N, C-alpha and C positions, 0 to 999 in steps of 0.2 A: 410409488412412494411420494408423499407430500412434504415439501420443504418450505420453511419460512427463512429468507435471507434478510439479516438487518444491515444497516449501514449509515453513511453520513452524506448521502448524495444530496439531499435538500439542505442540510445544515451547512455543507460547504459546496455551493453549486458552481463548481468548475469542472471542466473536462477530465482532467487527471484523476479527480476523486471518483467521479462517476464511473470511469472505467475500472478503477481498483475494486469497487463493490459489485457493479453489475456484471463483471465478468463470471462471478459466482453464479448469478441467475442465469446467465446464458449457458454456462457449463453444466449446470444441473439440469437444464432443460435438454441439452444435447444427450444426456443419459436418459431421457425419457421421464424425468421426474415432473411433478405437478408443482410449480414453483410460484411463490409470492414473495413480495418485498415489503418489510416494515420498518418504519424509522420512528423512534420514540426515545430521545435522548434527555428530555426534561429540560434542554437548555435553548437559549435563543439562537436564532439562525443568522449566518452571515449573509450580507447584502453586498455583492461585489461591486455594485454600482456606487453605492454610498460608502463602501469600504468601512462598514461597521457592523455590529450585530443588532438584530431586531427581534422583537417578539411577535411580529407579524409573519406567519408561516405561508401566506399566500404565494409569494414569489418562489420560495423553495418548493412548494407543491407543484406550481406550474413548471419549474424546470425538471423535477423528478418525473412527473407525468410525461413530459415531452421526451426525456431520454429514454424511458421505458418504451413508449410508442415508436420512437425512432428504431429501437433495436427490433422490435416485434410488435405489430398493431394488437396481437393478442394479449400483450402485457398492459395495455392501456388502462385496464381496470383491476389489475392484479397487484394493487399496492395500497398502503395506507400510511399516513403520516400524522403523528399526534403533535399539535402545536404546544408551546410552553403552558398555555392556559388550560391544557387538556383536551381541547377540541380535537376531534378525529376528522382528518380530510382524507378523501379518496374512497375508503371502504366504510360502512356502517358498523357501529358498535357490536351489534348482535352478530353480524356476519363475521367479523374479525374474532370474536370469542368462539363461535362455532368452528371457524378455520383452525384456531390454535389447538382446540380440543381434538381435532382430527389430523394433526400434523405428527409425522415420524420424526423430523428432525427440525429443531429451531436453532438456527446457526447465528450465534451473537457475535458478528465480526467486530473486532476492536473493542468488545465489551460495550459497544455503543448504546445498546438498548436496555432500557429499565425492565426488570422482570416483574411487571404488574401481574397481579392475580389471574387476570384474564389470559395471560401468556403461558402459564405454567402447565397447561393441559398437554403440552407436546410430549411425546413419547421419550425423546432424548433432547436435552438442552445441552448444547456444546458451546464452549467459550473459545473463541480464536484470539489468541495474543498476537496482534500485528505489530506491536511496539515493544519488542523483547527488551528487558532490563528495566523499563519503566513499570510494567506490571508487577515484576517481582520485587522491585524496590518498595512498592506500595504494600505488598504482603509482608515484606520483611519489617516495615515500619510498624505495621499493625501488630505483628508477633513480639516486637520489642516494646509495645506499649507506646509508641511515639507518633501515632497517626492522628492527624487532626480529623475533624468531622467529615470533610469532603474525601479524604484518603479512606477513612473507615468505611464510608458509603460504597466506595469502589471495591474495597476488599470483600465486603458482604456480598456484593453482587457477584464477584468472581466465584466465590465459593458456593453459590447457589446452583451452579451448574453440575451436570452429571459427567461431562467428558471435557478435557482441556488440551487444546491444540496450541502449537506456538510456531512462529515463523523462525525462531532460533533453532535452526536445524542442528546446530552444534551443541546445544545444551546437553550436558552429561558427558562431554569429552573432557580430558584432563586439563586442557588449555582454555576451556570456557569457564568464565568467572561469574556466570549467572546462576544463582542458586535455585533449585527447585522449589524451595520454601514449602515443602510438604504436600506438593501436588504432582500427579503422575502426568507430566506434560508429554504430549505425543507431537512429533514433528510433522509439519505440512509445509506446503509452499504455494505460491500464487498460481491460480489457473489462468491459462491464456486460451481463449477461443481463437484458433488460428485463422479461421475465415474472417475474423474482424481486422486482421492485420496483414494486408498483402504485402508481398515483396516488390519493392520498387527502388530501383537504383538511383543513386544521387552521389556518385563519386567526386563531384566538385563541391558538394555541400560542406558545411562545417560540422565539426564534432560538437554536439549540443547536450544540453541537459536542462530539466526544469526542476526548480527547487525553491522551497521556502527558506528563508535565511534562519529564522529562529521562531518556533511556533509553541513550543512546549511551555506550559506556565510554570512547572516546577522541575528542576533538574533531578534526575534519579540519584539516589544515595545508596551504594551498597559497599559493604565492608569498610565504612568510614570514608569512602572516596565519592566526590561528587563527579558525575559524568555530564558531558555537555551534548550539544546538538551539531548541526551541520556547520554552523559558524565557526565553531573550534577547529574543525578538520580543513575547512576551506582555506583558511588563512595560512595553514601549513604548506599548501600548494599553490599560494598566490601567484609565484613567479613562473608557473608551468607554461604559459603562453610563449615565454621568451626562450624556452628550451626545446621547442618542437617546430617543425615546418607546418604542422596542421593549424587550422583556424579553430579556436576553441570558443564557444558561445555558451552563455549561461542565461536562461530565462528565469528571473528573479522575482520573488514576491517577498514582502516584509521589509523591515527597517535595515536594509543592507548598506554598507559603505560603498555605493555604486561607483562614485568618482575614483576611489582607491582601486577598486577591482578593474575598472576600465583602464586605469592608468597602468596597471600591470600587464596590459595587453589582452584581456578578455574582451570579447564582443558581448555587451550586456543588453538584454532586451527584457521587456516587462512580461512577467509570466501571465498576467492577466490578458495580454493581447494573444498569446498563443494557446491559452487553455480556457477560453471563454465557454466552449462547447466541446462536446466529445469529437466532432469532426475536425475542429481547428487544432486540437491536441493532436489528434492522430496525423493530420496533415503536417504538423510540425516535425514529427518524428520522421515521416515519410520524405521529407525535404532534407534530412540530415545525412551526413556521410556515415555517422556512427554516434555512440555516446561516449563522453568522458565525464566522469562523476565521482564525487566523494559521497560518503555516508555520514550518518550522525556519529559523533564521538562515542556515545554509549554503545552503538553496534559494533564499532571498531575495537575499542579498548577492551570490551568484554568478551570479544571472540565469539559473537553470537551465532554466525552463520546465516544472518539475515541477508535476503537478496530482494531487490527492489522489483515490484510489479512493473514499474516504468521500464527498468532495464530489460526484463523479460519481453516486453512489448517491442523494444528496439530489436532484440535478437529475432523475433517472430517476423519482423519486417526485413530481415536480412541485413540489419545494421550491426557492424561489429561494436563490441562494448568493451570500454577500458575503465573499469570501476574499482573503487578501493576495497581491499581485502577485508572481510569480517570473519573469515573462517568458512565462508561458503564454498571455497575451492575443494574442501574435502567431501563435498556433497553434490556440487555442480561442477563437472570436470572442465578445467580451462582448456583452450585450444586456440586455433587461428582466429576465430571470432570472439573469444572471450578471454580478456587479459586482466586478472587482478593485480593490484599493485599496492605496495605498503610505503613506497618512497617515491619521490619525484622522478629518479632514475628509472624505477620500474614502470611508471607511467609513461615516460618518454620511449622506453624500449617497446612497450606495447603498441603505442602509435606507430612507431617505425615499422614494426612487424607487419601491421595492417597495410601500411602504405606499400610494403615490398610485394604483397600479393593481395590486392583488395578483393579480387574475384573469389579466391579461396576463403578469405575471411568471412566474406558475405554469405557463401554458401554454408560454411560452418555455423554461422550465427543462426540461420533458419533451421538447420538440422538440429541443433542443440534445443532450440525452442520446442521443436516437435517431440523430442525424446524427454526433455526435463520438465517442461511446463505445459504441455497440452492438457486442456481442461478435463477431458473425461479421464485421463490417466490420474491426475491429481485428485480430482473429486471423487473418483471411484475408490481410491485408497482411503480418503477421508471418510466416506460412508462406511467402508469396512472396519476402519479403526474406531468408529463411533458404535460398533456392534449392531449395525442395521443390515 
C-alpha cells in the first residue's frame, strides 16, 4: 500500500512538531507500507533562529530532509516541500504527480496540505482533525454564512476529502460540545513508534512539559461561546508548584508572562533550547520524572477527548503523566501512570500517588503506551476505517 503523509515539519522546524508528524511516516512503514512525505501549506515558514516567518523554504527543507534521513536513510529522498512561491523542493514535479496518481491513501494531517489538482489522484483522501473544536468552528461559521475568505478556504479544503478523522475521541458523546457539522467524523489517536522512545528512569528529575503559550490566530466560537488556548487554562493552575513536593518545570515558547510564572514556583526554561531537534526533544523527556501539563481551553471545555502526542511519548518512555482532563479518560483508561485532573486538588493527588509508588507508575505508563498508542495498532485501524 502506498501512502502520502502531509504535515508541518518544515513550516515549524522544531523537534516536537517533527515527532508529531513523522511518527505517522514511521508507523506506516512499520506496517510495510510504501510511505512518502509531502508539505505544501501555501504559507511562509518559521525561522527559529530569527524568530520570524520567511518566504525562503531552504532552511525548512534542510531541516525536513535531515529529520527524515535521521529516522531512516531510505527516507532521504522520499519527500517533497513546496515553497510559498510554488517551487518544489526534494522531489521533481512529474515524479510527485505520478506518485499521487498511484497512491492509496493521501493523509492530510491537520488539513495542512493544499489539495492541488496534482494531488487528487489518490484513491482515498483523508482529513485528520488534529485541532478539535477549531476545525468544527470554521465549518459552523461557513454554514452560518459568517466565514471570512480565509475560513471559507479552509472549509472548502476540508470538504474535498473522502474520509474524516478526528483526535476528538469523545465527539458524539452526550457531554461533548463539539458539533459534527454534517461530517461523519471517525475517532483516531496519535501513533507512537515504541522503538523511538526507550524507557529510561529519572526518578530525581522534575515533572516537565513543553508548550506554546498562545499560537492560534483566531479563537474558535461554537454556540456563541469563545474558547481559548493553553494560556487560559495554565493561569487556573498557576499556584500548583506551591501545593506539591514535586518540582514542576515548563519549557515555554511564545509571549508568556515568564516572570509571573516563575514567581509562582514554576521552573521556566525556553522551549527553543529543549526542542531544537528531534533528539534534544526526546532527551528532555527522557530526563524528566514525568509530565505535568494542561490542555487548551477549547479541548477541555468542549470535552473533546483529545490526548497529546507529547503525553503519549512521555508514557512510552515510562514517564508517569498528570494531565488535564478533556474527556480522554473515557477512552484511554487512567491508572498508576496516568492521572487526569480537572482541579488543582486532583493534580496534587495524582502527583502524590506517583510519588508513593514511582516504580509501579512508570511500568504502567509504558504498558499503557503499548496498548493504547502503539503505531501499528493505531494506524492499522485508521487504514481499515478509511476503507482500505
